[in-house]
MARMAR-293435 format. One line per field, with one value per residue (C-alpha): x negated, z negated, y negated; residue number from 1; chain. Coordinates in Angstrom, 3 decimals, always signed. Layout:
BEGIN
x X, ...
z Z, ...
y Y, ...
seq NUM, ...
mol A, ...
***
This chain:
BEGIN
x -95.436, -92.847, -91.940, -92.793, -91.128, -89.888, -92.556, -92.168, -91.187, -94.152, -94.261, -93.672, -95.239, -98.441, -98.528, -97.994, -100.705, -103.102, -102.421, -102.696, -106.009, -107.301, -106.384, -108.043, -111.151, -111.730, -108.652, -110.235, -108.784, -105.930, -103.000, -104.001, -107.458, -106.429, -107.079, -103.983, -102.361, -99.592, -100.498, -100.158, -96.418, -95.853, -98.624, -97.262, -99.024, -99.955, -100.184, -98.045, -95.773, -96.309, -98.056, -100.738, -102.751, -106.257, -108.555, -112.277, -113.692, -116.098, -115.577, -117.565, -117.752, -119.080, -119.517, -121.677, -123.094, -124.147, -122.553, -123.063, -121.599, -119.177, -117.478, -113.839, -110.683, -107.558, -109.531, -110.051, -112.868, -112.273, -110.084, -106.334, -105.038, -103.608, -100.951, -99.745, -97.772, -98.890, -97.159, -96.600, -98.235, -100.066, -101.379, -104.025, -104.808, -108.191, -109.082, -112.676, -113.058, -116.773, -119.582, -120.916, -119.522, -117.626, -115.844, -113.837, -114.494, -111.695, -113.855, -112.720, -109.720, -109.291, -108.733, -109.503, -113.170, -112.323, -110.588, -113.426, -114.918, -118.678, -120.172, -122.334, -120.952, -117.161, -116.422, -118.266, -117.354, -115.141, -116.628, -116.020, -112.527, -111.312, -108.697, -108.975, -106.004, -106.722, -103.858, -103.664, -101.391, -101.934, -102.803, -103.714, -103.078, -105.323, -107.693, -109.947, -111.425, -112.439, -115.497, -117.523, -120.057, -121.665, -124.599, -124.624, -121.400, -120.319, -122.882, -121.300, -117.766, -116.233, -114.588, -111.160, -109.114, -106.711, -104.083, -102.108, -99.083, -98.337, -95.399, -94.094, -94.609, -97.655, -99.241, -100.738, -98.211, -98.816, -96.769, -99.005, -101.974, -104.827, -107.470, -110.975, -113.232, -116.909, -119.389, -122.713, -123.142, -126.230, -126.406, -129.400, -128.473, -128.919, -131.300, -133.603, -133.304, -134.356, -137.274, -138.554, -138.281, -140.285, -142.943, -143.056, -140.905, -140.595, -139.932, -136.804, -137.999, -138.510, -138.646, -142.047, -143.918, -146.221, -149.113, -146.924, -144.262, -146.854, -148.245, -144.745, -144.012, -141.175, -142.909, -144.523, -147.569, -150.871, -151.671, -148.391, -148.842, -152.260, -150.819, -147.967, -150.466, -152.650, -149.639, -148.858, -145.383, -143.496, -141.181, -139.145, -138.428, -134.785, -132.900, -134.206, -132.131, -131.395, -129.698, -132.547, -130.598, -127.265, -124.169, -122.101, -118.361, -115.010, -112.391, -114.571, -114.962, -118.148, -118.324, -117.733, -114.632, -113.281, -110.979, -108.072, -105.549, -102.486, -100.985, -98.475, -99.793, -98.951, -98.725, -100.608, -102.659, -104.154, -107.382, -108.295, -112.058, -113.987, -117.701, -117.856, -121.401, -124.078, -126.933, -125.807, -124.834, -122.966, -122.534, -118.960, -117.386, -114.552, -115.940, -113.418, -111.109, -111.523, -110.952, -109.218, -110.560, -107.708, -109.048, -112.399, -112.858, -109.070, -108.755, -106.864, -108.963, -108.076, -107.896, -111.128, -111.760, -115.011, -116.482, -118.711, -119.552, -121.825, -120.081, -122.311, -121.941, -118.847, -117.396, -113.966, -112.686, -109.141, -108.885, -105.984, -106.418, -103.909, -104.740, -102.921, -103.606, -102.589, -106.177, -108.565, -110.623, -113.826, -114.442, -118.213, -119.955, -123.702, -126.264, -128.137, -131.475, -129.923, -130.809, -127.288, -123.660, -120.166, -117.449, -113.749, -110.887, -107.759, -105.451, -101.831, -101.674, -103.461, -106.292, -107.846, -111.473, -113.267, -116.783, -119.746, -122.264, -126.002, -127.740, -129.004, -132.705, -133.811, -134.449, -137.708, -137.992, -139.497, -140.864, -137.455, -137.025, -140.140, -138.797, -141.001, -140.898, -143.508, -145.139, -146.280, -147.759, -151.208, -151.512, -151.042, -154.421, -154.559, -151.560, -151.069, -147.426, -146.949, -144.747, -146.813, -144.002, -144.996, -141.373, -140.685, -143.492, -141.712, -138.552, -139.830, -141.803, -144.737, -146.196, -146.338, -142.586, -142.828, -144.813, -143.795, -141.913, -140.368, -142.384, -139.573, -136.221, -133.515, -129.727, -128.906, -125.108, -124.799, -127.410, -126.449, -127.266, -129.885, -129.683, -127.225, -129.528, -129.591, -126.464, -124.569, -121.178, -119.591, -120.856, -119.164, -121.201, -120.215, -120.141, -117.186, -115.048, -112.650, -110.087, -106.462, -105.419, -107.427, -109.637, -108.025, -110.924, -112.355, -114.528, -118.170, -120.536, -122.053, -125.269, -127.278, -128.710, -131.347, -131.515, -134.331, -133.829, -137.225, -138.944, -142.044, -140.665, -143.765, -143.386, -139.580, -139.147, -136.097, -135.064, -133.639, -136.280, -138.886, -137.134, -135.281, -132.137, -133.811, -136.736, -134.612, -133.324, -131.429, -127.752, -126.781, -124.587, -121.688, -119.268, -115.642, -114.194, -117.462, -118.249, -121.745, -123.611, -125.615, -128.453, -129.331, -132.873, -133.921, -137.655, -137.500, -137.314, -134.002, -130.455, -128.821, -125.037, -124.685, -121.473, -120.150, -117.512, -114.386, -114.675, -114.409, -116.730, -116.727, -119.552, -121.129, -121.060, -119.883, -116.205, -115.329, -112.073, -111.639, -114.878, -114.439, -113.786, -115.680, -116.688, -119.614, -122.068, -124.802, -127.994, -130.131, -133.866, -135.999, -132.928, -130.672, -126.948, -125.295, -121.936, -119.860, -118.441, -115.699, -116.413, -112.762, -112.887, -114.128, -116.105, -119.153, -119.465, -121.844, -123.736, -125.789, -126.960, -124.458, -127.172, -126.723, -130.402, -131.438, -128.973, -130.113, -133.755, -133.123, -131.486, -128.689, -127.856, -125.041, -123.051, -121.441, -118.597, -117.860, -115.668, -117.339, -117.077, -118.840, -115.729, -115.092
z -102.142, -104.507, -108.032, -107.617, -109.777, -107.952, -107.659, -110.173, -108.970, -107.734, -107.537, -103.809, -103.647, -105.243, -102.864, -99.791, -100.978, -101.437, -98.035, -96.343, -98.066, -96.891, -93.310, -93.508, -95.059, -92.375, -90.253, -89.386, -92.410, -91.767, -94.158, -96.292, -96.942, -97.848, -101.362, -103.544, -101.984, -103.989, -102.664, -99.576, -99.839, -99.337, -96.799, -93.396, -90.197, -91.176, -88.036, -88.106, -85.955, -82.991, -80.748, -81.902, -79.808, -80.790, -78.998, -79.746, -79.179, -80.287, -83.070, -85.423, -89.114, -92.089, -95.764, -98.528, -96.280, -93.657, -90.224, -87.238, -84.289, -85.235, -83.551, -84.573, -83.965, -83.053, -83.968, -87.643, -89.964, -91.565, -88.939, -89.358, -91.793, -90.007, -92.072, -90.879, -92.241, -92.399, -89.691, -87.191, -83.790, -82.967, -79.818, -80.412, -77.290, -77.652, -75.192, -74.912, -74.344, -75.231, -72.722, -73.744, -74.349, -77.550, -79.320, -82.407, -84.639, -87.045, -90.048, -91.949, -89.716, -88.373, -84.660, -81.399, -80.629, -77.448, -79.694, -82.226, -80.581, -80.415, -77.076, -75.467, -77.725, -77.492, -74.797, -72.573, -74.595, -73.615, -70.985, -70.867, -69.657, -70.050, -72.338, -73.861, -75.506, -78.518, -79.111, -81.898, -84.570, -88.114, -90.087, -93.499, -96.016, -98.062, -97.711, -94.635, -92.325, -88.736, -87.145, -83.989, -83.036, -80.414, -80.405, -84.209, -83.898, -87.245, -88.911, -87.225, -88.509, -86.459, -89.316, -90.919, -93.347, -92.707, -95.250, -94.576, -96.743, -97.532, -95.866, -99.231, -102.854, -103.692, -106.906, -107.554, -109.290, -108.978, -109.100, -106.785, -104.509, -103.063, -100.496, -101.659, -98.602, -99.420, -96.804, -96.239, -93.902, -92.413, -89.940, -88.433, -85.615, -86.711, -83.824, -85.155, -88.697, -87.338, -85.431, -88.620, -90.518, -87.826, -88.180, -91.960, -93.808, -96.932, -95.059, -97.083, -100.465, -102.577, -105.865, -105.706, -108.923, -110.080, -112.470, -114.623, -114.767, -115.713, -118.519, -119.796, -119.926, -117.392, -114.670, -114.613, -116.666, -114.969, -114.629, -112.872, -110.600, -109.544, -108.681, -106.659, -104.934, -104.026, -102.374, -100.555, -102.073, -103.723, -106.662, -105.923, -102.322, -102.961, -100.175, -96.697, -96.172, -99.295, -100.727, -99.313, -96.033, -96.891, -98.341, -100.096, -99.467, -100.758, -98.005, -96.125, -99.159, -101.029, -104.750, -104.358, -102.244, -105.070, -103.373, -105.766, -105.981, -108.127, -110.838, -113.661, -117.073, -117.780, -114.138, -112.766, -109.925, -107.269, -105.720, -102.414, -102.351, -99.079, -98.556, -94.988, -95.355, -92.767, -95.233, -98.847, -101.487, -104.323, -108.027, -108.833, -112.166, -113.690, -117.071, -119.828, -117.564, -117.355, -113.960, -113.371, -110.187, -108.353, -104.836, -103.074, -99.296, -98.929, -100.906, -104.200, -107.233, -110.804, -112.547, -114.319, -116.234, -115.882, -116.318, -113.233, -110.139, -107.152, -103.792, -100.918, -97.486, -95.743, -98.878, -100.232, -103.809, -104.998, -108.636, -110.857, -113.385, -115.881, -116.886, -120.141, -120.638, -118.596, -117.831, -114.898, -114.583, -112.551, -109.912, -109.524, -106.625, -107.253, -104.670, -106.085, -105.851, -107.832, -105.100, -105.183, -106.029, -105.133, -107.651, -106.832, -109.269, -110.335, -111.912, -112.912, -110.942, -108.179, -109.076, -111.868, -111.596, -113.599, -114.891, -112.662, -114.608, -114.234, -112.095, -114.173, -114.234, -111.007, -111.235, -110.531, -108.819, -110.806, -110.352, -109.653, -106.769, -105.194, -105.580, -108.565, -112.307, -114.476, -115.522, -111.960, -111.398, -112.689, -110.325, -107.205, -105.771, -104.158, -101.951, -100.893, -101.427, -98.623, -99.493, -100.329, -99.458, -96.007, -95.142, -94.621, -92.096, -89.128, -89.764, -90.254, -87.377, -89.098, -87.553, -87.960, -88.634, -91.763, -94.547, -97.389, -98.228, -101.672, -103.592, -106.027, -104.765, -107.361, -107.320, -108.465, -108.143, -111.941, -112.183, -112.684, -109.378, -108.676, -110.972, -113.407, -115.171, -118.479, -118.670, -121.977, -120.576, -118.614, -115.073, -112.551, -110.901, -108.187, -110.886, -112.482, -109.359, -109.020, -106.264, -107.351, -105.371, -104.882, -101.813, -98.737, -97.782, -100.616, -98.442, -99.331, -96.760, -94.325, -93.830, -95.249, -93.348, -94.703, -93.249, -94.322, -94.410, -93.311, -92.815, -92.671, -94.593, -94.048, -90.264, -90.417, -88.751, -89.746, -88.699, -89.578, -89.900, -88.518, -85.139, -83.999, -81.915, -79.031, -79.063, -77.778, -81.075, -80.553, -81.565, -84.821, -83.669, -85.515, -84.456, -84.707, -88.044, -89.655, -93.254, -93.771, -96.824, -95.978, -98.117, -97.515, -98.813, -99.194, -98.559, -98.814, -101.689, -100.671, -101.035, -97.761, -97.234, -94.789, -92.736, -90.680, -88.103, -87.595, -90.786, -94.543, -96.662, -100.293, -102.543, -104.544, -108.058, -110.168, -109.828, -108.113, -106.152, -107.127, -105.527, -104.301, -100.567, -98.776, -95.329, -96.574, -99.350, -100.818, -101.279, -104.036, -103.481, -103.774, -104.421, -102.613, -102.109, -101.209, -99.497, -97.977, -94.527, -92.601, -88.946, -87.968, -85.344, -81.871, -79.951, -80.237, -83.374, -84.692, -87.893, -89.277, -92.070, -92.433, -93.133, -89.752, -89.069, -90.205, -87.723, -85.007, -85.686, -85.317, -88.402, -86.377, -84.772, -82.725, -84.298, -81.821, -82.789, -80.214, -79.915, -79.473, -75.688, -75.824, -75.142, -77.168
y +45.165, +46.635, +45.642, +41.944, +39.348, +36.229, +33.560, +30.714, +27.273, +25.270, +21.504, +20.975, +17.515, +18.800, +21.749, +19.555, +17.132, +20.037, +21.566, +18.191, +17.589, +20.952, +20.152, +16.763, +18.281, +20.842, +21.482, +24.857, +26.669, +29.123, +28.891, +31.873, +30.368, +26.814, +25.599, +25.420, +28.480, +30.084, +33.515, +35.650, +36.138, +32.391, +31.764, +30.696, +31.642, +35.198, +37.360, +40.480, +42.617, +44.913, +42.353, +39.889, +37.425, +36.305, +33.862, +33.708, +30.235, +27.535, +25.007, +22.834, +23.663, +21.734, +22.520, +21.113, +18.414, +20.952, +21.008, +23.262, +25.144, +27.916, +30.843, +30.916, +32.942, +30.965, +27.862, +28.717, +29.757, +32.202, +33.851, +34.392, +36.983, +40.019, +41.825, +45.213, +48.160, +51.756, +53.815, +51.016, +50.617, +47.416, +45.741, +43.072, +41.048, +39.328, +36.541, +35.357, +31.612, +31.595, +31.282, +34.717, +38.197, +38.885, +41.751, +42.606, +45.601, +46.582, +47.320, +50.411, +51.113, +54.631, +54.069, +55.918, +55.328, +53.393, +50.806, +50.488, +47.396, +48.046, +46.941, +49.590, +52.303, +52.406, +49.808, +47.285, +44.194, +41.254, +38.971, +35.202, +34.431, +37.997, +39.523, +42.979, +44.702, +46.890, +49.334, +51.887, +53.369, +52.074, +55.200, +53.783, +51.033, +48.740, +45.799, +45.624, +43.010, +42.333, +40.767, +40.442, +43.089, +40.824, +38.385, +37.970, +35.896, +37.325, +35.028, +32.012, +32.478, +35.299, +37.233, +37.552, +39.697, +42.556, +43.617, +46.797, +47.529, +51.175, +52.881, +54.044, +53.066, +50.954, +52.290, +48.835, +46.590, +42.850, +39.680, +37.683, +38.338, +36.321, +37.225, +36.333, +36.414, +35.851, +34.703, +32.972, +30.031, +28.405, +25.525, +27.351, +29.744, +33.377, +34.081, +31.372, +32.754, +36.145, +34.611, +32.992, +36.271, +38.031, +35.338, +35.830, +38.368, +36.200, +32.952, +32.081, +33.370, +30.262, +32.204, +33.873, +34.477, +31.686, +31.309, +29.074, +31.770, +34.358, +32.192, +31.484, +35.195, +34.973, +36.927, +40.349, +41.156, +40.488, +44.195, +44.889, +41.889, +43.146, +46.552, +45.021, +42.764, +45.720, +47.308, +44.046, +43.986, +41.157, +41.979, +38.833, +39.884, +40.775, +38.967, +38.151, +35.015, +33.006, +29.956, +27.890, +27.830, +29.485, +27.879, +30.522, +30.331, +31.597, +31.463, +28.974, +26.647, +25.832, +25.117, +21.376, +22.066, +24.254, +26.756, +27.222, +30.033, +29.481, +31.697, +31.517, +32.660, +36.281, +37.323, +40.290, +38.795, +41.047, +39.779, +41.403, +40.773, +41.136, +40.553, +39.228, +37.897, +38.364, +38.938, +38.411, +40.943, +39.250, +39.865, +38.867, +37.942, +35.893, +34.762, +35.379, +37.389, +41.192, +42.780, +46.095, +47.685, +49.449, +49.884, +50.147, +49.999, +50.121, +53.374, +53.549, +54.451, +55.291, +51.901, +50.986, +47.784, +45.863, +42.395, +42.242, +44.231, +44.022, +43.911, +44.908, +43.361, +44.794, +46.383, +45.487, +45.711, +45.078, +44.011, +43.005, +40.208, +38.855, +35.273, +34.605, +30.913, +27.870, +26.920, +27.224, +30.396, +30.502, +33.132, +33.332, +35.065, +34.873, +35.997, +38.989, +37.157, +34.252, +31.748, +30.336, +30.940, +29.838, +28.974, +29.192, +28.611, +30.443, +27.884, +27.280, +24.050, +22.200, +19.842, +21.912, +23.028, +25.694, +25.110, +25.933, +28.051, +27.691, +30.267, +33.150, +34.001, +35.623, +39.375, +41.166, +44.514, +47.379, +50.864, +52.421, +49.989, +51.476, +55.002, +55.780, +55.389, +53.668, +56.924, +57.585, +54.152, +54.968, +57.895, +55.779, +54.744, +51.327, +50.700, +54.311, +55.210, +57.705, +60.675, +63.716, +66.156, +67.552, +68.385, +64.685, +64.232, +65.882, +63.867, +60.306, +58.882, +57.218, +54.086, +50.308, +50.192, +52.358, +50.714, +53.050, +56.208, +56.555, +59.176, +60.011, +58.672, +59.200, +59.190, +55.658, +55.719, +55.436, +52.658, +49.053, +47.335, +44.664, +41.642, +43.222, +45.643, +43.777, +41.591, +41.913, +42.919, +45.765, +46.363, +48.638, +51.384, +53.851, +56.543, +54.715, +55.108, +58.041, +58.408, +58.102, +61.170, +64.377, +64.449, +65.963, +68.224, +70.302, +72.562, +72.922, +71.390, +73.876, +71.927, +69.020, +66.067, +63.652, +60.147, +57.828, +54.058, +52.788, +49.450, +47.360, +44.395, +42.255, +42.568, +42.604, +45.977, +48.078, +51.581, +54.985, +57.712, +55.294, +54.889, +51.767, +52.171, +50.336, +52.791, +55.626, +56.988, +60.238, +60.250, +61.938, +64.815, +66.450, +69.171, +68.121, +69.195, +70.243, +69.359, +67.911, +66.650, +63.510, +62.160, +58.494, +57.914, +54.300, +53.996, +50.201, +47.754, +46.199, +47.478, +48.500, +48.571, +51.462, +51.646, +54.549, +53.638, +55.705, +57.773, +57.808, +59.921, +61.072, +59.899, +62.723, +61.274, +64.202, +63.259, +66.547, +66.458, +62.804, +61.584, +57.989, +57.651, +54.892, +53.675, +51.540, +52.370, +50.193, +52.231, +50.716, +50.114, +53.220, +55.332, +57.717, +58.204, +61.485, +61.764, +64.541, +63.845, +65.581, +64.751, +64.463, +61.692, +62.740, +60.132, +57.899, +55.782, +53.155, +53.920, +51.055, +48.819, +45.973, +43.436, +41.823, +41.179, +44.649, +46.138, +43.737, +44.641, +48.370, +49.946, +51.521, +54.858, +56.325, +59.158, +61.557, +63.854, +66.533, +69.604, +72.996, +72.626, +69.242, +67.152, +64.002
seq 1, 2, 3, 4, 5, 6, 7, 8, 9, 10, 11, 12, 13, 14, 15, 16, 17, 18, 19, 20, 21, 22, 23, 24, 25, 26, 27, 28, 29, 30, 31, 32, 33, 34, 35, 36, 37, 38, 39, 40, 41, 42, 43, 44, 45, 46, 47, 48, 49, 50, 51, 52, 53, 54, 55, 56, 57, 58, 59, 60, 61, 62, 63, 64, 65, 66, 67, 68, 69, 70, 71, 72, 73, 74, 75, 76, 77, 78, 79, 80, 81, 82, 83, 84, 85, 86, 87, 88, 89, 90, 91, 92, 93, 94, 95, 96, 97, 98, 99, 100, 101, 102, 103, 104, 105, 106, 107, 108, 109, 110, 111, 112, 113, 114, 115, 116, 117, 118, 119, 120, 121, 122, 123, 124, 125, 126, 127, 128, 129, 130, 131, 132, 133, 134, 135, 136, 137, 138, 139, 140, 141, 142, 143, 144, 145, 146, 147, 148, 149, 150, 151, 152, 153, 154, 155, 156, 157, 158, 159, 160, 161, 162, 163, 164, 165, 166, 167, 168, 169, 170, 171, 172, 173, 174, 175, 176, 177, 178, 179, 180, 181, 182, 183, 184, 185, 186, 187, 188, 189, 190, 191, 192, 193, 194, 195, 196, 197, 198, 199, 200, 201, 202, 203, 204, 205, 206, 207, 208, 209, 210, 211, 212, 213, 214, 215, 216, 217, 218, 219, 220, 221, 222, 223, 224, 225, 226, 227, 228, 229, 230, 231, 232, 233, 234, 235, 236, 237, 238, 239, 240, 241, 242, 243, 244, 245, 246, 247, 248, 249, 250, 251, 252, 253, 254, 255, 256, 257, 258, 259, 260, 261, 262, 263, 264, 265, 266, 267, 268, 269, 270, 271, 272, 273, 274, 275, 276, 277, 278, 279, 280, 281, 282, 283, 284, 285, 286, 287, 288, 289, 290, 291, 292, 293, 294, 295, 296, 297, 298, 299, 300, 301, 302, 303, 304, 305, 306, 307, 308, 309, 310, 311, 312, 313, 314, 315, 316, 317, 318, 319, 320, 321, 322, 323, 324, 325, 326, 327, 328, 329, 330, 331, 332, 333, 334, 335, 336, 337, 338, 339, 340, 341, 342, 343, 344, 345, 346, 347, 348, 349, 350, 351, 352, 353, 354, 355, 356, 357, 358, 359, 360, 361, 362, 363, 364, 365, 366, 367, 368, 369, 370, 371, 372, 373, 374, 375, 376, 377, 378, 379, 380, 381, 382, 383, 384, 385, 386, 387, 388, 389, 390, 391, 392, 393, 394, 395, 396, 397, 398, 399, 400, 401, 402, 403, 404, 405, 406, 407, 408, 409, 410, 411, 412, 413, 414, 415, 416, 417, 418, 419, 420, 421, 422, 423, 424, 425, 426, 427, 428, 429, 430, 431, 432, 433, 434, 435, 436, 437, 438, 439, 440, 441, 442, 443, 444, 445, 446, 447, 448, 449, 450, 451, 452, 453, 454, 455, 456, 457, 458, 459, 460, 461, 462, 463, 464, 465, 466, 467, 468, 469, 470, 471, 472, 473, 474, 475, 476, 477, 478, 479, 480, 481, 482, 483, 484, 485, 486, 487, 488, 489, 490, 491, 492, 493, 494, 495, 496, 497, 498, 499, 500, 501, 502, 503, 504, 505, 506, 507, 508, 509, 510, 511, 512, 513, 514, 515, 516, 517, 518, 519, 520, 521, 522, 523, 524, 525, 526, 527, 528, 529, 530, 531, 532, 533, 534, 535, 536, 537, 538, 539, 540, 541, 542, 543, 544, 545, 546, 547, 548, 549, 550, 551, 552, 553, 554, 555, 556, 557, 558, 559, 560, 561, 562, 563, 564, 565, 566, 567, 568
mol A, A, A, A, A, A, A, A, A, A, A, A, A, A, A, A, A, A, A, A, A, A, A, A, A, A, A, A, A, A, A, A, A, A, A, A, A, A, A, A, A, A, A, A, A, A, A, A, A, A, A, A, A, A, A, A, A, A, A, A, A, A, A, A, A, A, A, A, A, A, A, A, A, A, A, A, A, A, A, A, A, A, A, A, A, A, A, A, A, A, A, A, A, A, A, A, A, A, A, A, A, A, A, A, A, A, A, A, A, A, A, A, A, A, A, A, A, A, A, A, A, A, A, A, A, A, A, A, A, A, A, A, A, A, A, A, A, A, A, A, A, A, A, A, A, A, A, A, A, A, A, A, A, A, A, A, A, A, A, A, A, A, A, A, A, A, A, A, A, A, A, A, A, A, A, A, A, A, A, A, A, A, A, A, A, A, A, A, A, A, A, A, A, A, A, A, A, A, A, A, A, A, A, A, A, A, A, A, A, A, A, A, A, A, A, A, A, A, A, A, A, A, A, A, A, A, A, A, A, A, A, A, A, A, A, A, A, A, A, A, A, A, A, A, A, A, A, A, A, A, A, A, A, A, A, A, A, A, A, A, A, A, A, A, A, A, A, A, A, A, A, A, A, A, A, A, A, A, A, A, A, A, A, A, A, A, A, A, A, A, A, A, A, A, A, A, A, A, A, A, A, A, A, A, A, A, A, A, A, A, A, A, A, A, A, A, A, A, A, A, A, A, A, A, A, A, A, A, A, A, A, A, A, A, A, A, A, A, A, A, A, A, A, A, A, A, A, A, A, A, A, A, A, A, A, A, A, A, A, A, A, A, A, A, A, A, A, A, A, A, A, A, A, A, A, A, A, A, A, A, A, A, A, A, A, A, A, A, A, A, A, A, A, A, A, A, A, A, A, A, A, A, A, A, A, A, A, A, A, A, A, A, A, A, A, A, A, A, A, A, A, A, A, A, A, A, A, A, A, A, A, A, A, A, A, A, A, A, A, A, A, A, A, A, A, A, A, A, A, A, A, A, A, A, A, A, A, A, A, A, A, A, A, A, A, A, A, A, A, A, A, A, A, A, A, A, A, A, A, A, A, A, A, A, A, A, A, A, A, A, A, A, A, A, A, A, A, A, A, A, A, A, A, A, A, A, A, A, A, A, A, A, A, A, A, A, A, A, A, A, A, A, A, A, A, A, A, A, A, A, A, A, A, A, A, A, A, A, A, A, A, A, A, A, A, A, A, A, A, A, A, A, A, A, A, A, A, A, A, A, A, A, A, A, A, A, A, A
***
């Protein structure tokens, strides 16, 4: 980082007491994630350089009175912070000490496809007792992360942050920086969570509408409830796995453990925010402290100030805050279904704790979330919501895995996301994001591709275009260098964070040459997102929903990028 002021003097005894307490609490925290940290520049134990060694193993983890088996990297949860510099080469040697295969995917990093870390797609995986060396040039800067792509280990703690400093000037000026890594944690093994969801899609939804809620006027009107019931849909079915089993964490700490990052009043503090959850989209705010968004998915954006934003699973946002008073400020990450939250604290000294707000009223899905507006509701007989447009029929394979198709999917990139529709402060939308520099490829797309996000939520079946990956789904093929417009159409009533490996794409939001560049985009229920893609990375790449259990259940495809002669 350039332009930093020297860090102010910090009481060393207080810092040592804090770090010692963190070790005693759960000696599995790496230095960057311990409560009371003064920031990344002072954090010991950060992994950097040309050669880095990582070992994937087993540990035990506890938080909030819950304790369970964990998958850790170098013995810590979260995993160590890897800090690199744009333009360097790096060799990451990963040793597997588990009793099952493992892998590491470098989320958002542009690497040769053989180094991307997806078993069965780009390499075989790492068998027990083996070491695999990932080697690649570092071609970008920004905030990223890494995680397993094997056996749902990501849900058990196998995730960590990556910070890449730019080779030249950093347009983001800050005096201090903290990583804020959000995650969800359950003592129940993810395979058992998935089994329960297959038994009953709403197994973990403890916020269903009630007669008491209806009478009190808090739930939908009776007429609307009858219509939703006729369609066998639940307007409270917003998250598959909820706070009924999840503890929500900041840097491995629950609310009671109060992760604390230090600041001095007046400083510009950069927060590198990563959603490393398995299944939880968060609404994030710092009450009383405006945030200036400066980066999204590792890409610099024109600074935009907001009070709250939704961060989809696998997205990253960098924000700058400037706390002016010597008091604690709360960082609140609230699950979008309002089934729980986690509070962390920014404070001028160790031992301070910001207030924990009450959970806000849980949201209800509406007509837009079904891909239709209220005016069309009366025209829908019974529970028939099948798309009338015959052009869709050849593309989507209809069957038990496709319960609905959105009749009128709309571009929702300017909509406030789920749970934030009616809050009385500023909310960031994708339409607010504009790239700092003009996009590199200004060519018009030569073709358009529609991809439907499909499901039978009641039976917990997830797919693209009605076909699961395991059912022989054909790869999505691109010619190397071609420019394609892709429409993601969400035919379900849940948001889906869709991630394309090995590439960035430009969201079509009306920003022209300054369209925001992303590798993961959250498609709102019943809506659609359009992006333009330059297929500039030859090879085979994963393309999937980053809700771990949706991907595991079938919402995944392989993208192939080939030269004209068919070579990768």
